[in-house]
C-alpha positions as CSV (number, residue, x, y, z in Angstrom):
1,M,-115.9,-182.2,29.7
2,A,-113.0,-179.6,27.8
3,P,-110.0,-181.4,26.8
4,P,-106.6,-180.8,28.9
5,A,-104.4,-177.9,27.6
6,P,-101.2,-178.7,25.7
7,S,-98.3,-178.5,27.7
8,A,-95.7,-175.7,27.0
9,V,-93.6,-177.9,24.9
10,D,-96.4,-178.9,22.4
11,E,-98.1,-175.5,22.4
12,L,-98.1,-174.2,18.8
13,P,-97.9,-170.4,18.7
14,P,-99.8,-168.3,16.5
15,P,-98.0,-167.5,13.2
16,S,-97.4,-163.8,14.0
17,R,-95.1,-165.3,16.7
18,L,-94.1,-168.9,14.9
19,L,-92.3,-167.2,11.7
20,P,-90.3,-164.6,13.6
21,L,-89.1,-167.6,16.0
22,A,-88.4,-169.7,13.2
23,A,-86.6,-167.1,11.3
24,Q,-84.3,-166.6,14.2
25,H,-84.0,-170.1,14.7
26,V,-82.9,-170.5,11.0
27,L,-79.9,-167.4,11.0
28,A,-78.9,-168.3,14.7
29,M,-78.0,-171.6,13.1
30,I,-76.8,-170.7,10.0
31,A,-73.3,-169.8,11.1
32,A,-72.1,-173.3,12.2
33,P,-72.4,-175.4,9.0
34,V,-70.9,-172.5,7.1
35,S,-68.2,-171.5,9.2
36,S,-67.6,-175.3,9.3
37,V,-67.5,-175.6,5.7
38,F,-65.3,-172.9,5.3
39,L,-63.0,-174.1,7.6
40,I,-62.7,-177.5,6.0
41,A,-62.6,-176.2,2.7
42,A,-59.4,-173.7,3.7
43,G,-57.8,-176.4,5.7
44,L,-58.1,-179.1,2.4
45,R,-57.7,-176.5,-0.1
46,L,-60.4,-176.9,-2.0
47,P,-61.4,-175.2,-5.0
48,A,-64.5,-172.9,-5.3
49,D,-66.7,-175.4,-6.9
50,R,-65.8,-178.0,-4.6
51,T,-66.7,-175.5,-1.6
52,A,-69.9,-174.5,-2.9
53,S,-71.0,-178.4,-3.3
54,L,-69.8,-179.0,0.1
55,L,-71.8,-176.2,1.4
56,S,-74.9,-177.2,-0.1
57,A,-74.8,-180.9,0.5
58,T,-73.9,-179.7,4.3
59,L,-76.8,-177.4,4.4
60,I,-79.2,-180.5,3.1
61,L,-78.3,-183.0,5.5
62,C,-78.5,-180.3,8.3
63,G,-82.3,-179.7,7.2
64,A,-83.1,-183.3,6.5
65,G,-81.6,-184.2,10.3
66,A,-83.6,-181.1,12.1
67,L,-86.9,-182.6,10.3
68,L,-86.2,-186.2,11.7
69,Q,-85.6,-184.5,15.2
70,S,-88.6,-182.1,15.1
71,F,-91.1,-184.7,13.8
72,G,-89.4,-187.9,15.2
73,V,-90.1,-190.2,11.7
74,L,-90.0,-193.7,12.6
75,G,-89.1,-193.4,16.3
76,T,-86.1,-191.5,15.7
77,G,-85.4,-187.9,17.2
78,A,-86.6,-185.8,20.0
79,R,-89.9,-184.4,18.5
80,L,-88.2,-181.3,19.3
81,P,-87.2,-178.4,17.3
82,F,-83.7,-178.9,17.3
83,M,-81.0,-177.9,14.5
84,M,-78.5,-180.8,13.6
85,L,-75.2,-178.6,12.9
86,P,-71.5,-179.6,12.7
87,G,-69.2,-178.5,15.7
88,G,-65.8,-177.3,16.1
89,A,-64.6,-180.5,18.0
90,A,-65.6,-182.7,14.6
91,V,-63.8,-180.2,12.2
92,A,-60.8,-180.4,14.2
93,V,-60.4,-184.1,14.4
94,F,-62.0,-184.3,11.1
95,L,-58.8,-181.7,9.7
96,R,-56.1,-183.3,11.9
97,I,-57.0,-186.8,10.3
98,A,-57.4,-185.4,6.8
99,R,-53.9,-183.6,6.9
100,E,-51.6,-187.1,8.4
101,H,-53.8,-189.7,6.3
102,G,-56.2,-188.2,3.7
103,A,-59.4,-186.8,3.0
104,A,-61.0,-190.3,2.2
105,T,-59.7,-191.6,5.6
106,A,-61.1,-189.1,7.6
107,S,-64.7,-189.6,6.1
108,G,-64.7,-193.0,7.3
109,S,-63.6,-192.2,10.5
110,V,-66.6,-189.9,10.5
111,L,-68.8,-192.7,9.9
112,L,-67.1,-194.8,12.3
113,A,-67.3,-192.1,15.1
114,A,-71.1,-191.9,14.5
115,A,-71.8,-195.5,14.6
116,L,-69.7,-195.7,18.0
117,L,-72.0,-192.3,19.2
118,L,-75.0,-194.4,18.6
119,A,-73.9,-197.1,20.7
120,V,-72.7,-195.5,23.7
121,L,-75.5,-192.9,23.6
122,P,-77.7,-194.5,26.4
123,L,-74.6,-194.4,28.6
124,Y,-73.5,-190.9,27.8
125,A,-77.1,-189.6,28.6
126,R,-76.7,-190.9,32.0
127,I,-73.2,-189.7,33.1
128,V,-73.2,-186.2,31.4
129,R,-74.8,-184.8,34.3
130,F,-71.2,-185.6,36.6
131,F,-69.1,-183.3,34.1
132,P,-69.0,-180.0,35.8
133,P,-69.0,-176.5,33.4
134,L,-65.2,-176.6,33.9
135,V,-64.7,-179.8,32.3
136,M,-67.1,-178.4,29.2
137,G,-65.4,-175.1,29.2
138,A,-62.2,-176.3,29.1
139,T,-62.8,-178.7,26.4
140,V,-64.5,-175.7,23.9
141,L,-61.1,-174.1,24.9
142,V,-58.9,-176.8,23.5
143,I,-61.4,-177.4,20.3
144,G,-60.6,-173.6,19.6
145,V,-56.9,-173.7,20.3
146,N,-56.8,-176.7,17.5
147,M,-58.8,-174.4,15.3
148,I,-56.5,-171.6,15.0
149,D,-53.8,-172.9,12.8
150,V,-56.5,-173.4,10.5
151,A,-58.5,-170.0,11.1
152,A,-55.5,-167.9,11.4
153,P,-54.1,-167.8,8.1
154,M,-57.6,-167.4,6.6
155,A,-57.5,-164.1,8.7
156,L,-54.1,-162.9,7.5
157,G,-55.6,-162.5,3.9
158,G,-57.3,-159.8,5.4
159,R,-56.3,-158.4,8.8
160,R,-58.1,-155.3,9.4
161,L,-61.3,-157.0,8.2
162,A,-60.9,-160.0,10.1
163,L,-60.1,-157.9,13.3
164,L,-63.4,-155.8,12.6
165,T,-65.3,-159.2,12.4
166,L,-64.0,-160.1,15.4
167,A,-64.6,-157.0,17.2
168,A,-68.2,-156.9,16.0
169,T,-69.0,-160.3,17.3
170,A,-67.2,-159.7,20.4
171,L,-69.0,-156.4,21.1
172,G,-72.6,-158.0,19.8
173,F,-71.9,-160.9,22.7
174,L,-71.0,-158.7,25.4
175,L,-73.4,-155.5,24.8
176,L,-76.8,-157.0,23.5
177,R,-79.4,-159.5,25.1
178,G,-81.4,-162.2,24.5
179,V,-82.3,-163.1,21.0
180,W,-79.7,-160.5,19.8
181,R,-76.9,-161.8,21.6
182,Q,-77.4,-165.4,20.2
183,L,-77.2,-163.7,16.7
184,S,-73.8,-161.9,17.5
185,V,-72.1,-164.0,15.2
186,L,-74.3,-163.6,12.3
187,L,-73.7,-159.8,13.4
188,G,-69.8,-159.7,13.0
189,I,-70.2,-161.7,9.5
190,A,-72.9,-158.7,8.4
191,V,-70.2,-156.1,9.7
192,G,-67.1,-158.0,8.2
193,T,-69.3,-158.3,4.8
194,A,-70.4,-154.6,4.6
195,A,-67.0,-153.4,5.4
196,A,-65.5,-155.8,2.6
197,A,-68.1,-154.2,0.2
198,L,-67.6,-150.7,1.2
199,T,-63.7,-151.0,0.9
200,G,-63.9,-152.8,-2.6
201,A,-62.1,-156.0,-1.5
202,A,-62.1,-158.8,-3.6
203,V,-64.7,-161.5,-2.9
204,P,-64.3,-165.0,-5.0
205,A,-67.2,-165.7,-7.3
206,V,-69.7,-168.5,-6.7
207,P,-69.7,-171.0,-9.3
208,G,-72.8,-171.1,-11.1
209,T,-75.3,-168.6,-11.9
210,D,-78.3,-170.0,-10.2
211,V,-80.3,-168.9,-6.9
212,L,-81.2,-172.3,-5.8
213,A,-79.1,-175.3,-7.1
214,L,-78.7,-179.1,-5.9
215,P,-75.2,-180.5,-4.8
216,G,-73.9,-182.1,-8.0
217,S,-70.4,-183.2,-9.3
218,C,-69.0,-183.0,-12.9
219,P,-67.9,-185.9,-15.1
220,T,-63.8,-186.6,-14.4
221,A,-63.3,-186.0,-18.1
222,H,-65.1,-182.4,-17.9
223,R,-64.2,-181.3,-14.3
224,T,-63.5,-177.6,-14.5
225,S,-63.4,-175.0,-11.8
226,T,-66.2,-173.4,-13.6
227,C,-68.4,-176.8,-13.0
228,S,-71.6,-176.1,-11.4
229,P,-74.1,-178.1,-9.8
230,P,-77.4,-178.6,-11.6
231,S,-80.1,-176.1,-11.1
232,L,-83.6,-176.2,-10.0
């Protein structure tokens, strides 16, 4: 008797389909952690070396969370290819707390919020279906409004490039379909980066000279703006 065919969720595509889908998944998710780190760095006025270390640590934790979700280690995770990413709501709240009470207090608040979320998650999973799309849309709108005071000063440094990036992102979302529509944010970033390179706009140097590096910190006595993480 032949074994039953796997369900669509458990089906493993051939490499010719699996690799492009995996690349698309990574490209679609990369905009969230990168933009979140840049917003936090701008809001807290972090130097370039701290921003690079924060971005490295964020990407590593996103990858670790995605692996836990995908493989379900020790009974955790949904055993589905979920990407664990920082969200706009969390960034907005973190920046608000950090400005009023300091970055240390904001970091502690993140840990307490995570513990509370784990505690109420079973209840939230039961009631989330009662929230209509209007409520979700209004929540996203409020998050975006709260992020304006952080993103707007960043855009004022290069108004034309910022408008070009926004226009390319909006056009990509309106005109493209399917996978390409999901990549409209990356398309806008690519267009803005290409325009900056063609116009000779100043791009801050990234600390360190290594292609791959682990996040790290410098000794207090030797901490400078050029200190870089340990290389691989």
